[in-house]
C-alpha positions as CSV (number, residue, x, y, z in Angstrom):
1,M,37.2,-36.5,-17.9
2,R,37.0,-35.5,-21.5
3,H,38.1,-37.9,-24.2
4,T,40.6,-35.2,-25.5
5,L,42.2,-35.2,-22.2
6,R,42.3,-38.8,-21.5
7,L,44.0,-39.2,-24.9
8,A,46.5,-36.6,-23.9
9,L,47.3,-38.4,-20.7
10,L,47.6,-41.6,-22.3
11,L,50.0,-40.4,-25.1
12,L,52.0,-38.5,-22.6
13,A,52.6,-41.5,-20.5
14,F,53.0,-44.1,-23.4
15,G,54.5,-47.2,-21.9
16,A,52.5,-46.7,-18.7
17,G,49.4,-48.5,-19.8
18,P,48.0,-50.5,-22.7
19,V,47.5,-48.8,-26.0
20,V,45.1,-49.8,-28.6
21,V,46.3,-49.0,-32.1
22,R,43.8,-48.0,-34.6
23,G,45.3,-47.7,-38.2
24,G,48.8,-47.3,-36.7
25,T,48.0,-44.4,-34.1
26,P,47.3,-44.6,-30.5
27,S,43.9,-43.9,-29.3
28,A,42.3,-43.3,-25.9
29,C,41.2,-46.8,-25.1
30,A,43.4,-47.3,-22.1
31,E,43.5,-47.6,-18.3
32,D,43.2,-44.1,-16.9
33,A,46.6,-42.3,-16.3
34,P,47.2,-41.2,-12.8
35,A,45.8,-37.8,-12.2
36,V,46.9,-35.0,-9.8
37,P,44.2,-32.5,-10.1
38,N,45.6,-30.1,-7.4
39,D,49.0,-29.8,-9.0
40,P,49.1,-26.5,-11.0
41,G,50.9,-28.0,-13.9
42,Y,48.3,-30.5,-14.3
43,Q,45.7,-28.0,-14.2
44,Y,47.3,-25.9,-16.8
45,Y,48.1,-28.9,-19.0
46,E,44.4,-29.9,-19.0
47,K,43.3,-26.5,-19.8
48,A,45.8,-25.9,-22.6
49,A,45.2,-29.3,-24.1
50,V,41.5,-28.7,-24.8
51,K,42.4,-25.4,-26.6
52,I,45.6,-26.5,-28.6
53,L,44.3,-30.1,-29.4
54,K,40.9,-29.1,-30.7
55,T,42.0,-28.4,-34.2
56,A,43.4,-31.8,-34.5
57,G,39.9,-33.2,-34.8
58,A,39.2,-31.9,-38.2
59,K,42.6,-33.2,-39.6
60,V,42.0,-36.6,-38.1
61,F,38.5,-36.6,-39.9
62,E,40.0,-35.8,-43.1
63,A,41.9,-39.2,-43.1
64,A,38.6,-40.9,-41.9
65,D,36.7,-39.4,-44.9
66,T,39.5,-40.4,-47.4
67,A,39.3,-44.0,-45.9
68,R,35.6,-43.9,-46.4
69,K,35.8,-42.9,-50.1
70,W,38.4,-45.8,-50.7
71,G,36.1,-48.4,-49.0
72,L,38.3,-48.6,-46.1
73,H,35.3,-48.5,-43.6
74,Q,37.2,-50.0,-40.6
75,F,39.8,-47.3,-40.7
76,A,37.0,-44.6,-41.4
77,F,35.2,-45.6,-38.3
78,E,38.3,-45.7,-36.0
79,Q,39.5,-42.3,-37.3
80,A,36.0,-40.7,-37.0
81,E,35.9,-41.9,-33.2
82,R,39.5,-40.7,-32.8
83,S,38.6,-37.1,-34.2
84,L,36.0,-36.8,-31.4
85,E,38.7,-37.3,-28.8
86,F,40.1,-34.0,-29.9
87,D,37.0,-32.2,-30.9
88,P,33.8,-33.7,-29.2
89,D,31.6,-31.2,-31.1
90,L,33.0,-32.0,-34.7
91,K,29.9,-32.1,-36.8
92,P,31.1,-34.3,-39.7
93,A,32.4,-36.8,-37.5
94,R,29.2,-36.9,-35.3
95,E,27.0,-37.3,-38.2
96,F,29.2,-39.9,-39.8
97,L,28.9,-42.0,-36.7
98,G,25.3,-41.6,-36.5
99,Y,24.8,-39.0,-34.0
100,E,21.9,-36.3,-34.0
101,K,21.9,-33.0,-32.3
102,K,19.0,-32.5,-29.8
103,Q,18.8,-29.5,-27.6
104,E,22.4,-28.6,-28.1
105,K,23.6,-32.1,-27.2
106,W,24.7,-34.9,-29.4
107,V,22.7,-38.2,-29.0
108,L,23.5,-41.4,-30.7
109,N,20.8,-42.6,-33.2
110,A,20.9,-46.3,-32.9
111,E,19.3,-46.9,-36.4
112,L,21.9,-44.4,-37.9
113,A,24.8,-45.8,-36.1
114,G,23.8,-49.4,-37.2
115,K,24.1,-48.4,-40.7
116,V,27.7,-47.3,-40.3
117,L,30.1,-49.6,-42.1
118,K,32.8,-51.0,-39.8
119,Q,34.8,-53.4,-42.1
120,N,37.1,-52.7,-44.9
121,T,35.6,-53.9,-48.3
122,R,37.3,-55.3,-51.2
123,Q,35.7,-55.8,-54.5
124,S,35.9,-59.3,-55.9
125,T,37.8,-57.9,-59.0
126,V,40.5,-56.4,-56.9
127,S,43.4,-58.7,-55.9
128,D,44.6,-58.9,-52.3
129,E,48.0,-57.5,-53.3
130,A,46.1,-54.4,-54.9
131,F,43.9,-53.9,-51.8
132,Q,47.0,-54.0,-49.6
133,K,48.6,-51.2,-51.7
134,T,45.3,-49.2,-51.2
135,M,45.6,-49.6,-47.5
136,D,49.3,-48.8,-47.6
137,K,48.6,-45.7,-49.8
138,W,45.9,-44.5,-47.5
139,R,48.3,-44.8,-44.4
140,D,51.0,-42.9,-46.3
141,E,48.8,-40.1,-47.9
142,A,46.1,-39.7,-45.4
143,L,47.0,-41.1,-42.0
144,K,50.5,-40.1,-41.8
145,P,49.8,-36.4,-42.6
146,A,47.0,-36.4,-40.0
147,D,49.4,-38.1,-37.3
148,Q,52.1,-35.4,-38.2
149,F,49.5,-32.6,-37.7
150,V,48.3,-34.1,-34.4
151,A,52.2,-34.4,-33.4
152,S,52.7,-30.7,-34.1
153,K,49.8,-29.8,-31.8
154,Y,51.2,-31.8,-29.0
155,A,54.7,-30.4,-29.5
156,D,52.9,-26.8,-29.2
157,L,51.5,-28.0,-26.0
158,G,54.7,-28.9,-24.7
159,D,56.2,-25.6,-25.7
160,E,53.4,-23.9,-24.1
161,C,53.8,-25.7,-20.8
162,A,57.6,-25.3,-20.8
163,G,56.9,-21.5,-21.2
164,K,54.9,-21.6,-18.1
165,G,57.4,-23.3,-16.1
166,F,55.8,-26.8,-16.0
167,P,58.7,-29.1,-17.2
168,E,57.1,-32.4,-16.6
169,Q,53.9,-31.5,-18.6
170,A,56.3,-30.2,-21.3
171,K,57.9,-33.3,-21.4
172,K,54.6,-35.3,-21.8
173,G,53.6,-33.1,-24.7
174,W,57.0,-33.6,-26.5
175,E,57.0,-37.2,-25.8
176,A,53.4,-37.5,-27.3
177,A,54.6,-35.5,-30.4
178,I,57.4,-37.9,-31.3
179,H,55.3,-40.9,-30.5
180,L,53.0,-40.0,-33.4
181,D,55.8,-38.4,-35.6
182,R,59.3,-39.7,-34.9
183,D,60.8,-36.7,-36.8
184,N,58.8,-34.0,-35.1
185,A,61.7,-31.5,-34.7
186,K,60.0,-29.4,-31.9
187,G,59.3,-32.5,-29.8
188,R,62.9,-33.9,-30.2
189,K,64.5,-30.6,-29.6
190,G,62.3,-30.2,-26.5
191,L,63.6,-33.6,-25.1
192,G,67.1,-32.6,-25.8
193,F,67.7,-34.6,-29.0
194,K,70.2,-33.5,-31.6
195,K,69.7,-34.1,-35.4
196,L,72.2,-36.0,-37.4
197,G,71.4,-36.8,-40.9
198,K,67.8,-38.0,-41.0
199,I,67.7,-39.2,-37.4
200,W,67.7,-37.6,-33.7
201,L,70.4,-38.5,-31.4
202,T,70.3,-38.6,-27.6
203,D,73.3,-36.9,-25.8
204,K,74.8,-40.2,-25.2
205,Q,74.7,-41.1,-28.9
206,D,76.2,-37.8,-29.9
207,K,79.0,-38.0,-27.6
208,A,79.8,-41.4,-28.9
209,R,79.9,-40.1,-32.4
210,K,82.0,-37.1,-31.4
211,D,84.4,-39.5,-29.5
212,A,84.8,-41.6,-32.6
213,A,85.9,-38.6,-34.7
214,K,88.8,-37.5,-32.5
215,G,92.1,-38.3,-34.1
216,V,95.0,-39.7,-32.2
217,A,98.5,-39.0,-33.3
218,L,100.7,-42.2,-33.6
219,K,104.4,-42.3,-33.4
220,E,105.5,-45.9,-33.9
221,E,107.0,-46.8,-37.3
222,T,104.6,-48.6,-39.9
223,Q,105.0,-50.5,-43.1
224,W,104.6,-47.1,-45.1
225,D,107.6,-45.5,-43.4
226,T,109.5,-48.5,-44.8
227,Y,107.8,-48.6,-48.1
228,F,108.5,-45.0,-48.8
229,G,111.9,-44.7,-47.0
230,T,110.8,-41.8,-45.0
231,K,109.0,-41.0,-41.6
232,L,105.3,-40.1,-42.2
233,N,102.8,-38.4,-39.9
234,K,100.1,-40.7,-38.7
235,V,96.6,-40.2,-37.4
236,E,94.0,-42.7,-36.2
237,S,90.4,-42.6,-35.2
238,L,87.9,-45.3,-34.6
239,H,87.4,-46.4,-38.3
240,F,90.2,-44.6,-40.1
241,H,94.0,-44.6,-40.3
242,I,95.7,-41.8,-42.3
243,E,99.3,-41.6,-43.1
244,S,101.0,-38.6,-45.1
245,P,104.0,-36.3,-45.1
246,H,101.4,-33.6,-44.9
247,P,101.2,-31.8,-41.4
248,E,99.6,-33.8,-38.5
249,A,97.1,-31.1,-38.1
250,E,95.8,-31.6,-41.7
251,L,95.5,-35.3,-41.1
252,M,93.4,-34.6,-37.9
253,E,91.0,-32.8,-40.1
254,Y,90.9,-35.6,-42.5
255,V,89.7,-38.2,-40.0
256,A,87.3,-35.8,-38.4
257,A,85.7,-35.3,-42.0
258,A,85.7,-39.1,-42.7
259,E,84.2,-39.9,-39.4
260,T,81.5,-37.2,-39.8
261,A,80.6,-38.7,-43.1
262,Y,80.6,-42.3,-41.5
263,A,78.2,-41.1,-38.8
264,Y,75.8,-39.1,-41.2
265,Y,75.5,-42.0,-43.5
266,L,74.6,-44.6,-40.8
267,A,72.4,-42.2,-39.2
268,D,70.4,-41.4,-42.4
269,F,69.7,-45.2,-42.7
270,G,68.7,-45.6,-39.1
271,M,71.8,-47.2,-37.7
272,E,73.8,-46.1,-34.7
273,P,76.4,-43.6,-35.8
274,E,79.1,-45.5,-33.8
275,Q,78.3,-48.8,-35.3
276,D,81.0,-50.8,-36.7
277,V,80.2,-51.8,-40.4
278,F,83.8,-52.2,-41.3
279,G,84.1,-55.6,-39.5
280,G,86.7,-54.5,-37.0
281,A,88.9,-53.2,-39.7
282,R,90.0,-49.5,-40.3
283,A,90.1,-47.8,-43.6
284,V,93.5,-46.7,-44.6
285,F,94.4,-43.7,-46.5
286,V,97.9,-42.9,-47.6
287,V,98.3,-39.4,-48.9
288,M,101.3,-39.0,-50.9
289,G,103.4,-35.8,-50.8
290,T,105.5,-36.1,-54.0
291,D,105.2,-37.6,-57.4
292,D,107.9,-40.0,-56.7
293,Q,105.8,-41.6,-53.8
294,W,102.7,-41.5,-56.1
295,N,104.5,-43.4,-58.8
296,K,105.8,-45.9,-56.4
297,F,102.2,-46.5,-55.0
298,V,100.9,-47.0,-58.5
299,D,103.4,-49.6,-59.5
300,T,102.2,-51.7,-56.5
301,Y,98.4,-50.8,-56.5
302,G,97.9,-49.3,-60.0
303,G,96.1,-52.4,-61.6
304,N,96.8,-53.7,-65.1
305,D,97.0,-50.1,-66.8
306,K,99.3,-48.4,-64.6
307,E,100.0,-45.6,-67.1
308,F,96.4,-44.7,-67.0
309,T,96.2,-44.8,-63.3
310,R,99.2,-42.5,-62.9
311,K,96.9,-39.8,-64.3
312,L,94.3,-40.2,-61.7
313,S,94.2,-38.7,-58.3
314,G,93.8,-41.8,-56.3
315,T,93.9,-45.7,-56.4
316,G,93.9,-48.6,-53.9
317,D,93.7,-52.2,-53.4
318,G,89.8,-52.4,-53.9
319,V,89.2,-53.2,-50.2
320,M,90.3,-50.9,-47.5
321,L,93.5,-49.2,-48.8
322,H,93.4,-46.1,-50.8
323,G,96.2,-43.9,-51.9
324,I,95.9,-40.2,-52.8
325,R,98.0,-38.2,-54.9
326,T,99.2,-34.7,-54.2
327,G,99.5,-33.4,-57.7
328,A,99.8,-29.8,-59.2
329,G,96.9,-27.6,-57.7
330,S,96.3,-30.1,-54.9
331,T,95.0,-28.5,-51.7
332,P,94.2,-29.7,-48.2
333,Q,90.5,-29.1,-49.0
334,G,90.7,-31.1,-52.2
335,R,92.4,-34.0,-50.4
336,K,89.9,-33.9,-47.6
337,D,87.0,-34.0,-50.3
338,H,88.7,-37.0,-51.9
339,I,89.0,-38.8,-48.5
340,V,85.2,-38.2,-47.7
341,H,84.2,-39.3,-51.3
342,E,86.2,-42.7,-51.0
343,T,84.8,-43.1,-47.3
344,V,81.2,-43.0,-48.9
345,H,82.3,-45.5,-51.6
346,L,83.5,-47.9,-48.7
347,L,80.1,-47.4,-46.9
348,N,78.3,-48.1,-50.1
349,K,80.2,-51.4,-50.4
350,Y,79.8,-52.4,-46.7
351,V,76.3,-51.3,-46.0
352,W,74.5,-51.7,-49.2
353,D,77.1,-53.7,-51.5
354,V,76.2,-51.6,-54.5
355,R,79.8,-50.9,-55.4
356,G,80.7,-52.5,-58.7
357,K,77.0,-53.3,-59.4
358,H,75.1,-50.0,-59.4
359,A,77.4,-47.3,-60.5
360,W,74.8,-44.4,-60.5
361,L,74.2,-45.2,-56.9
362,D,77.7,-45.6,-56.0
363,E,78.5,-42.2,-57.4
364,G,75.3,-40.5,-56.6
365,L,75.6,-41.3,-52.9
366,A,79.2,-40.5,-52.8
367,Y,78.3,-36.8,-54.0
368,Y,75.3,-36.7,-51.7
369,Y,77.3,-37.3,-48.4
370,T,80.4,-35.3,-49.5
371,L,78.2,-32.3,-50.1
372,K,76.4,-33.0,-46.8
373,V,79.5,-33.1,-44.8
374,L,81.8,-30.4,-46.7
375,E,79.2,-28.4,-48.8
376,T,81.5,-29.1,-51.8
377,T,82.5,-32.0,-53.9
378,A,85.5,-32.0,-56.1
379,T,86.2,-35.7,-56.6
380,Y,84.7,-37.7,-59.5
381,C,85.3,-41.4,-60.4
382,V,84.4,-40.8,-63.9
383,A,85.6,-38.5,-66.7
384,I,84.2,-35.0,-67.1
385,K,83.0,-34.8,-70.5
386,K,84.7,-32.0,-72.6
387,G,82.3,-30.1,-74.7
388,S,80.5,-26.8,-75.5
389,Y,77.6,-26.2,-73.1
390,E,76.2,-23.8,-75.6
391,K,75.8,-26.5,-78.3
392,P,72.2,-28.1,-78.0
393,G,72.1,-31.3,-76.6
394,D,75.8,-31.2,-75.3
395,E,76.0,-30.6,-71.6
396,G,79.5,-31.1,-71.3
397,G,82.2,-28.4,-70.3
398,M,84.3,-28.0,-67.1
399,K,83.2,-24.5,-66.6
400,S,79.5,-25.4,-66.4
401,W,79.8,-28.6,-64.2
402,G,82.9,-28.2,-62.2
403,D,81.3,-26.1,-59.5
404,S,78.9,-28.5,-57.4
405,G,77.3,-25.2,-56.1
406,A,75.8,-24.6,-59.5
407,W,74.5,-28.2,-59.9
408,K,70.9,-27.6,-59.1
409,G,70.6,-24.7,-61.6
410,K,72.4,-26.8,-64.4
411,I,70.1,-29.7,-63.6
412,K,67.1,-27.6,-63.9
413,E,68.3,-26.2,-67.3
414,I,69.0,-29.7,-68.7
415,V,65.7,-30.9,-67.6
416,R,63.9,-28.0,-69.3
417,G,65.9,-28.6,-72.3
418,K,65.1,-32.4,-72.1
419,N,68.8,-33.2,-72.5
420,D,69.2,-35.3,-69.3
421,V,70.2,-39.2,-69.5
422,P,66.9,-41.2,-69.1
423,I,66.6,-43.1,-65.9
424,R,66.3,-46.3,-67.9
425,T,69.7,-45.7,-69.3
426,L,71.3,-44.4,-66.0
427,V,70.4,-47.3,-63.8
428,Y,71.9,-49.9,-66.0
429,Q,75.2,-48.2,-67.0
430,P,78.4,-49.5,-65.6
431,I,81.1,-47.2,-64.2
432,T,83.2,-47.6,-67.5
433,Q,80.3,-46.0,-69.4
434,L,78.9,-43.5,-66.8
435,E,79.7,-39.9,-67.8
436,F,80.1,-37.1,-65.3
437,Q,76.8,-35.3,-66.1
438,A,74.9,-38.5,-65.6
439,T,76.4,-39.0,-62.2
440,V,75.1,-35.5,-61.3
441,K,71.6,-36.6,-62.3
442,A,72.3,-39.7,-60.1
443,W,73.1,-37.4,-57.1
444,C,69.9,-35.4,-57.7
445,L,67.9,-38.7,-57.9
446,V,69.4,-40.0,-54.6
447,T,68.3,-36.6,-53.1
448,W,64.8,-36.8,-54.4
449,F,64.3,-40.5,-53.3
450,M,65.8,-39.7,-49.7
451,D,63.5,-36.7,-49.3
452,T,60.5,-38.1,-50.7
453,N,60.3,-41.3,-48.6
454,R,63.3,-42.5,-46.8
455,D,61.7,-45.9,-45.7
456,K,61.0,-46.6,-49.3
457,W,64.5,-45.5,-50.4
458,M,66.0,-47.9,-47.7
459,S,63.8,-50.7,-49.1
460,T,65.0,-50.0,-52.6
461,L,68.6,-50.2,-51.4
462,S,68.1,-53.4,-49.6
463,Q,66.5,-55.0,-52.6
464,L,69.2,-53.9,-54.8
465,K,71.8,-55.4,-52.3
466,D,70.0,-58.7,-52.8
467,R,71.0,-58.4,-56.4
468,G,67.6,-57.2,-57.6
469,A,67.7,-55.7,-61.1
470,P,66.9,-51.7,-61.0
471,E,63.7,-51.8,-62.9
472,P,61.7,-54.4,-61.1
473,V,63.0,-53.0,-57.8
474,L,62.2,-49.4,-58.5
475,R,58.7,-50.4,-59.9
476,G,57.9,-52.7,-57.1
477,T,58.9,-50.2,-54.5
478,W,57.6,-46.9,-55.9
479,E,54.8,-48.2,-57.9
480,K,55.8,-46.5,-61.0
481,G,57.6,-47.5,-64.2
482,L,61.1,-45.9,-65.1
483,E,59.5,-43.4,-67.6
484,E,56.8,-42.5,-64.9
485,L,59.6,-41.9,-62.2
486,D,61.6,-39.8,-64.7
487,D,58.5,-37.7,-65.1
488,E,57.9,-37.3,-61.5
489,W,61.6,-36.5,-60.9
490,H,61.4,-33.9,-63.7
491,K,58.4,-32.1,-61.9
492,W,60.2,-32.2,-58.6
493,V,63.4,-30.5,-60.2
494,I,61.4,-27.9,-61.8
495,K,59.4,-27.1,-58.7
496,T,62.3,-27.5,-56.1
497,Y,65.3,-25.9,-58.0
């Protein structure tokens, strides 16, 4: 059996036999998978695999060649051998490994093969830490793209088999795809997964998420009925409790939006969407219907400067209670936005412990997930700077910044004008000094970090959670200083927006 097909069978039945890992990817060194040569599906799979997987050889050898240039000879040797499992006639790989072509056949030249280096080499002037970073960089920039390319070919193989009516072989192709690239969309969809945030859910997980989002109307009296002296409508879901004189149907929309934000947030960071991060408690939102109710709530929970708090749209006890004002111009959509925004603040606190410590992250993440859930964001925890957008250097003005749909264009304009707040300033500002325009940049930075490398972003958040200072954490994780990160972000904004 060809190496290509042995690899296919192994990957498609991963878990059925031992796998040798070379540089983070499965190889064909394994016990033979059970073969059923008389089965039409098997026969079709074998034939299609040769055709579809062949182009993967050249991509894998690119990773091998990069490893060779960087002195990672072990990885170069392993990936060169792996490339032949997809394309046995791949000339660059054959020659690299010491083969010569004689009478249209590749023959191993023992002398040439003996000269092939098979161990990673580190110069004496290079530290262990620097060499480890080189290996990590190769895995990220060379091996990962190769694996993703190979995964796409296995996914194509799965689709090809499905189209011909061979479901078992299709499943094997899709499983091989997600084994190499966990986020391969075609493979995940073929296997019945659904995407939520940055992860894929099984039907069981998705059902648990939807069940959690279902609100239940409550009829019994609570402390808030007594507090306000009137009967309130009440709706409760797995993680949220909401009371208000507003219609019950509106409250049902509130809990559905809050639970969706909860599930998206956890899914993005690799956690089960139904996981309880609130320690068994429910977040309580009291949505007032009148100014009298709002003023009474502020009298109790408005903090030291109650007159300042009365002007806001919401306040709470700083733990799990939040009250929302229904003022002039308030709409159900706006109140829903507020609840989702505050839900993300709670998640920032209970998952990453950034609330009160890293204001740019707290606000940036709140915008990020409100936009993801509602496609709008109208709730801000900082003052919107008043000013004239036309004045050079002044990016204020409600008209310019109030519409979140225009943020991308506005960000691009201030980047081109070099008027944005430097990252060095942004990451150290407390909430009392953070202006609205800076928080929009924070949202854009969160988007950039998340889209660039989710694993590094999670590492960043974990280290900040452990009370790491922003500059050393960002430098250590992203291997760039704050000014370098700013430059990279500027380039990304111009290219992307």
